[in-house]
C-alpha positions in Angstrom: 80.7 132.5 50.0 77.5 134.3 50.0 74.3 132.4 50.6 73.0 132.8 47.0 76.3 131.6 45.5 76.3 128.6 47.8 72.8 127.7 46.7 73.7 127.9 43.0 76.8 125.8 43.7 74.8 123.1 45.4 72.2 123.2 42.7 74.9 122.6 40.0 76.4 119.8 42.1 73.1 118.1 42.5 72.3 118.4 38.8 75.7 117.0 37.9 75.4 114.1 40.3 71.9 113.2 39.1 73.1 113.4 35.5 76.0 111.0 36.3 73.6 108.6 38.0 71.2 108.6 35.1 74.1 108.0 32.7 75.3 105.1 34.8 71.8 103.5 34.9 71.2 104.1 31.2 74.6 102.5 30.3 74.0 99.5 32.6 70.5 99.1 31.1 71.9 99.2 27.6 74.6 96.6 28.4 71.8 94.3 29.7 70.0 94.6 26.4 72.9 93.4 24.3 72.0 90.0 22.9 74.2 87.3 21.5 74.0 86.9 17.7 71.6 84.3 16.7 72.8 81.2 14.9 70.9 80.5 11.7 68.7 77.5 11.9 70.1 74.3 10.3 68.3 72.7 7.5 67.0 69.1 8.0 70.0 67.7 6.0 72.4 69.7 8.2 70.7 68.5 11.3 70.9 64.9 10.2 74.6 65.3 9.4 75.2 66.9 12.8 73.4 64.1 14.6 75.5 61.6 12.7 78.7 63.5 13.7 77.6 63.5 17.3 77.0 59.8 17.3 80.4 59.2 15.7 81.9 61.2 18.5 80.0 59.1 21.1 81.3 55.9 19.4 84.9 57.1 19.6 84.4 58.0 23.3 82.8 54.6 24.1 85.5 52.7 22.2 88.1 54.6 24.3 86.3 53.7 27.5 86.2 50.1 26.4 89.9 50.0 25.7 90.6 51.6 29.1 88.4 49.1 30.9 90.0 46.1 29.1 93.4 47.5 30.1 92.3 47.6 33.8 90.9 44.0 33.8 93.1 41.7 35.9 94.1 38.4 34.5 92.4 36.5 37.4 89.4 37.1 39.6 87.6 39.8 37.6 85.0 41.8 39.5 81.4 41.3 38.2 80.9 45.1 38.2 83.7 45.5 35.7 82.3 42.8 33.5 78.8 44.4 33.7 80.2 47.8 32.8 82.1 46.3 29.8 78.9 44.6 28.6 76.9 47.8 28.9 79.5 49.8 27.0 79.7 47.1 24.2 75.8 47.1 24.0 75.8 50.9 23.7 78.5 50.8 21.1 76.5 48.2 19.0 73.4 50.3 19.3 75.1 53.5 18.1 76.8 51.7 15.2 73.4 50.2 14.2 71.8 53.7 14.3 74.4 55.2 12.0 74.1 52.5 9.3 
């Protein structure tokens, strides 16, 4: 290859590689700009309903924990920590039921 042809060839190679790099950066930049679709804001009534549903779910979970704990209680020599946990769960359950009504 002649010197002039080699220079032209290198120039084209440099131009193509810089173009590829700029495309890569532009595409990665665009992918970073993609945003998740926004969820429309709930009305106050919908928010109240959602809070109520969340509390009902908590009540179900606490009732499940209470039933599991009662199933683990031994017939004799119950540990104080287990009784305290049971009392705390029952108090939380009563508080949530009171808030719903």
